[in-house]
Structure formats: structure tokens, C-alpha cells
DSSP file (Angstrom, degrees, kcal/mol; ACC not computed):
  #  RESIDUE AA STRUCTURE BP1 BP2  ACC     N-H-->O    O-->H-N    N-H-->O    O-->H-N    TCO  KAPPA ALPHA  PHI   PSI    X-CA   Y-CA   Z-CA
    1    1 A X              0   0    0      0, 0.0     2,-0.2     0, 0.0     0, 0.0   0.000 360.0 360.0 360.0 131.1   95.5  -75.5   81.7
    2    2 A X        -     0   0    0      1,-0.1     2,-0.4     0, 0.0     0, 0.0  -0.484 360.0-121.1 -75.2 142.8   94.0  -73.6   84.6
    3    3 A X        -     0   0    0     -2,-0.2     2,-0.5     2,-0.0    -1,-0.1  -0.707  24.0-143.1 -82.8 133.8   90.4  -74.3   85.5
    4    4 A X        -     0   0    0     -2,-0.4     2,-0.5     2,-0.0    -1,-0.0  -0.853   9.4-158.2-100.2 129.9   88.2  -71.2   85.3
    5    5 A X        -     0   0    0     -2,-0.5     2,-0.2     6,-0.0    -2,-0.0  -0.931  17.8-128.6-109.1 125.6   85.5  -70.8   87.9
    6    6 A X        -     0   0    0     -2,-0.5     5,-0.1     1,-0.1     3,-0.1  -0.490  26.3-114.6 -70.6 136.4   82.6  -68.5   87.0
    7    7 A X    >   -     0   0    0     -2,-0.2     3,-2.0     1,-0.2     4,-0.5  -0.317  53.3 -72.5 -62.7 156.8   81.8  -65.9   89.6
    8    8 A X  T 3  S+     0   0    0      1,-0.3    -1,-0.2     2,-0.2     0, 0.0  -0.247 118.5   4.8 -55.6 134.9   78.4  -66.3   91.2
    9    9 A X  T 3  S+     0   0    0     -3,-0.1    -1,-0.3     1,-0.1    -2,-0.1   0.621 108.9  94.5  65.6  17.2   75.5  -65.4   88.9
   10   10 A X    X   +     0   0    0     -3,-2.0     3,-0.6     3,-0.0    -2,-0.2   0.515  58.4  95.9-112.9  -8.5   77.9  -64.8   86.0
   11   11 A X  T 3  S+     0   0    0     -4,-0.5    -6,-0.0     1,-0.2     0, 0.0  -0.411  79.7  26.1 -80.6 159.3   77.8  -68.2   84.2
   12   12 A X  T 3  S+     0   0    0      1,-0.2     2,-0.2    -2,-0.1    -1,-0.2   0.769  79.9 158.3  62.6  29.6   75.5  -69.0   81.3
   13   13 A X    <   -     0   0    0     -3,-0.6     2,-0.3     1,-0.1    -1,-0.2  -0.584  48.2-108.9 -79.6 146.7   75.2  -65.4   80.1
   14   14 A X        -     0   0    0     -2,-0.2     3,-0.1     1,-0.1    -1,-0.1  -0.606  25.8-160.7 -74.5 132.7   74.3  -64.9   76.5
   15   15 A X        -     0   0    0     -2,-0.3     2,-0.3     1,-0.3    -1,-0.1   0.859  60.9 -20.8 -84.3 -37.0   77.2  -63.6   74.5
   16   16 A X        -     0   0    0      2,-0.0     2,-0.4     0, 0.0    -1,-0.3  -0.989  48.9-132.9-164.9 162.3   75.5  -62.1   71.5
   17   17 A X        -     0   0    0     -2,-0.3     2,-0.4    -3,-0.1    -3,-0.0  -0.946  22.1-147.9-120.2 147.2   72.4  -62.0   69.4
   18   18 A X        -     0   0    0     -2,-0.4     2,-0.5     2,-0.0    -2,-0.0  -0.888   3.5-151.2-115.5 150.5   72.4  -62.1   65.6
   19   19 A X        +     0   0    0     -2,-0.4     2,-0.5     2,-0.0    -2,-0.0  -0.968  20.8 170.5-118.6 113.8   70.0  -60.4   63.2
   20   20 A X        -     0   0    0     -2,-0.5     3,-0.1     3,-0.0    -2,-0.0  -0.920  23.9-143.6-126.1 103.7   69.7  -62.4   60.0
   21   21 A X        -     0   0    0     -2,-0.5     2,-0.3     1,-0.1    -2,-0.0  -0.332  26.7-104.0 -67.3 148.0   66.9  -61.1   57.7
   22   22 A X        -     0   0    0      1,-0.1     2,-0.5    -2,-0.0    -1,-0.1  -0.543  35.2-138.9 -69.9 130.7   65.0  -63.6   55.7
   23   23 A X        -     0   0    0     -2,-0.3     2,-0.5    -3,-0.1    -1,-0.1  -0.821   6.4-139.0 -96.9 128.0   66.1  -63.6   52.1
   24   24 A X        -     0   0    0     -2,-0.5     2,-0.7     1,-0.0     0, 0.0  -0.728  21.6-126.3 -82.9 129.6   63.5  -63.9   49.4
   25   25 A X        +     0   0    0     -2,-0.5     3,-0.1     1,-0.1    -1,-0.0  -0.676  45.6 152.2 -81.7 115.9   64.6  -66.1   46.6
   26   26 A X        -     0   0    0     -2,-0.7     2,-0.2     1,-0.5    -1,-0.1   0.406  59.0  -8.3-104.9-116.1   64.3  -64.3   43.3
   27   27 A X        -     0   0    0     -2,-0.0    15,-0.5     0, 0.0    -1,-0.5  -0.545  65.2-161.4 -83.8 153.6   66.5  -65.2   40.4
   28   28 A X        -     0   0    0     -2,-0.2    13,-0.2    13,-0.2     2,-0.1  -0.953  19.7-110.1-132.1 153.3   69.5  -67.5   40.8
   29   29 A X        -     0   0    0     11,-2.9     2,-0.0    -2,-0.3    11,-0.0  -0.380  37.0-103.3 -74.6 158.1   72.6  -68.1   38.7
   30   30 A X     >  -     0   0    0      1,-0.1     4,-3.0    -2,-0.1     5,-0.2  -0.310  43.6 -97.3 -67.8 166.7   73.1  -71.3   36.8
   31   31 A X  H  > S+     0   0    0      1,-0.2     4,-2.2     2,-0.2     5,-0.2   0.908 126.0  47.4 -54.9 -45.1   75.6  -73.8   38.3
   32   32 A X  H  > S+     0   0    0      2,-0.2     4,-2.1     1,-0.2    -1,-0.2   0.926 114.1  45.8 -64.7 -45.8   78.4  -72.5   36.2
   33   33 A X  H  > S+     0   0    0      1,-0.2     4,-2.5     2,-0.2     6,-0.3   0.887 110.8  54.2 -65.0 -38.6   77.7  -68.9   36.9
   34   34 A X  H  X>S+     0   0    0     -4,-3.0     4,-1.7     1,-0.2     5,-1.0   0.915 110.2  46.1 -62.6 -43.3   77.3  -69.6   40.6
   35   35 A X  H  <5S+     0   0    0     -4,-2.2    -1,-0.2    -5,-0.2    -2,-0.2   0.891 113.7  49.5 -65.3 -38.9   80.7  -71.2   40.8
   36   36 A X  H  <5S+     0   0    0     -4,-2.1    -2,-0.2     1,-0.2    -1,-0.2   0.881 119.5  36.7 -66.6 -38.6   82.3  -68.4   38.8
   37   37 A X  H  <5S-     0   0    0     -4,-2.5    -2,-0.2     2,-0.3    -1,-0.2   0.591 103.8-124.6 -93.3 -12.6   80.7  -65.7   41.0
   38   38 A X  T  <5S+     0   0    0     -4,-1.7     2,-0.3    -5,-0.2    -3,-0.2   0.634  83.0  70.7  78.3  12.9   81.0  -67.5   44.3
   39   39 A X      < -     0   0    0     -5,-1.0    -2,-0.3    -6,-0.3    -1,-0.1  -0.984  67.3-144.2-156.8 150.1   77.3  -67.2   45.1
   40   40 A X  S    S+     0   0    0     -2,-0.3   -11,-2.9   -12,-0.1     2,-0.6   0.728  87.2  72.2 -82.6 -24.4   74.0  -68.6   43.8
   41   41 A X    >   -     0   0    0    -13,-0.2     3,-1.5     1,-0.1     4,-0.4  -0.828  67.0-153.5-103.2 121.1   72.2  -65.3   44.3
   42   42 A X  G >  S+     0   0    0     -2,-0.6     3,-1.3   -15,-0.5    -1,-0.1   0.815  95.3  65.6 -58.1 -30.7   72.9  -62.3   42.0
   43   43 A X  G 3  S+     0   0    0    -16,-0.3    -1,-0.3     1,-0.3   -15,-0.0   0.766 102.0  48.7 -63.8 -24.5   71.8  -59.9   44.8
   44   44 A X  G <  S+     0   0    0     -3,-1.5     2,-1.7     1,-0.1    -1,-0.3   0.470  83.3 100.2 -93.8  -2.6   74.9  -61.1   46.8
   45   45 A X    <   +     0   0    0     -3,-1.3     2,-0.3    -4,-0.4    -1,-0.1  -0.606  51.4 155.5 -87.3  81.8   77.3  -60.6   43.9
   46   46 A X        -     0   0    0     -2,-1.7     3,-0.1     1,-0.1    -2,-0.0  -0.808  48.2 -99.9-107.8 148.3   78.8  -57.3   44.9
   47   47 A X    >   -     0   0    0     -2,-0.3     3,-1.9     1,-0.1    -1,-0.1  -0.303  54.1 -85.0 -61.5 150.5   82.2  -56.0   43.9
   48   48 A X  T 3  S+     0   0    0      1,-0.3    -1,-0.1     3,-0.0     3,-0.1  -0.343 116.0  21.6 -57.9 130.2   85.0  -56.3   46.5
   49   49 A X  T 3  S+     0   0    0      1,-0.3     2,-0.8    -3,-0.1    -1,-0.3   0.413  85.0 131.1  92.4  -2.0   84.9  -53.4   49.0
   50   50 A X    <   +     0   0    0     -3,-1.9     2,-0.3     2,-0.0    -1,-0.3  -0.771  28.4 158.7 -88.3 114.4   81.3  -52.4   48.3
   51   51 A X        +     0   0    0     -2,-0.8    12,-0.5    -3,-0.1     2,-0.3  -0.921   6.6 113.6-131.3 157.9   79.5  -52.0   51.7
   52   52 A X        -     0   0    0     -2,-0.3     2,-0.5    10,-0.2    10,-0.2  -0.979  59.3 -71.2 167.6-169.9   76.5  -50.1   52.7
   53   53 A X  E     -A   61   0A   0      8,-1.9     8,-2.6    -2,-0.3     2,-0.5  -0.957  34.9-142.9-117.3 126.5   73.0  -50.4   54.1
   54   54 A X  E     -A   60   0A   0     -2,-0.5     6,-0.2     6,-0.2     2,-0.1  -0.753  17.2-143.6 -87.7 132.0   70.1  -51.7   52.0
   55   55 A X    >   -     0   0    0      4,-2.1     3,-2.1    -2,-0.5    -1,-0.0  -0.301  34.2 -95.0 -82.2 174.6   66.8  -50.0   52.5
   56   56 A X  T 3  S+     0   0    0      1,-0.3    -1,-0.1     2,-0.1    -2,-0.0   0.746 127.7  59.3 -63.0 -21.8   63.5  -51.8   52.4
   57   57 A X  T 3  S-     0   0    0      2,-0.1    -1,-0.3     1,-0.0     3,-0.1   0.483 120.6-110.4 -84.1  -2.6   63.2  -50.7   48.8
   58   58 A X    <   +     0   0    0     -3,-2.1     2,-0.4     1,-0.3    -2,-0.1   0.682  69.6 144.7  83.9  18.0   66.5  -52.5   48.0
   59   59 A X        -     0   0    0      1,-0.0    -4,-2.1    -6,-0.0     2,-0.6  -0.775  48.8-129.7 -94.3 132.3   68.5  -49.4   47.5
   60   60 A X  E     -A   54   0A   0     -2,-0.4     2,-0.3    -6,-0.2    -6,-0.2  -0.701  29.7-173.7 -82.1 122.1   72.2  -49.4   48.6
   61   61 A X  E     -A   53   0A   0     -8,-2.6    -8,-1.9    -2,-0.6     2,-0.2  -0.786  37.8 -85.0-111.9 159.0   73.0  -46.4   50.7
   62   62 A X        -     0   0    0     -2,-0.3   -10,-0.2   -10,-0.2    -1,-0.0  -0.439  34.2-151.5 -62.0 127.8   76.3  -45.3   52.1
   63   63 A X              0   0    0    -12,-0.5    -1,-0.1     1,-0.2   -11,-0.1   0.445 360.0 360.0 -84.4   0.4   76.9  -47.1   55.3
   64   64 A X              0   0    0      0, 0.0    -1,-0.2     0, 0.0    -2,-0.1   0.465 360.0 360.0 -88.1 360.0   79.1  -44.4   56.9
């Protein structure tokens, strides 16, 4: 394996930032329902292929 040498002033750069909003815990599924649905939180139980942007009011809008 070749050793890679960073060019001057190029090492230790940040690769990315993430944005992870704080989730408020509302209702949760029972253990059995959570295992069946693959999530503890009903808000995250979306049908496969449903994508979009949630507004501050919690409304799903088209993400395109």
C-alpha cells in the first residue's frame, strides 16, 4: 500500500457537517409493534418510497 502524503495545509480538513434535528418524543409503539414496524416511533413509520420535506408544522411536502 502506498503511503499518501498530504499537501501542505491540506491535512485535517473537515469532510462534512451533518444536520440532525432534535426529535421530540411523543407516542411510541409497544415492543411488539416496534419490532413489526422496524421503528419505535410512529412518526418514522413511512411507506417505502415516501420522501419529502417536513415543515415546522409537521406537514409532508413534495421534496422535488
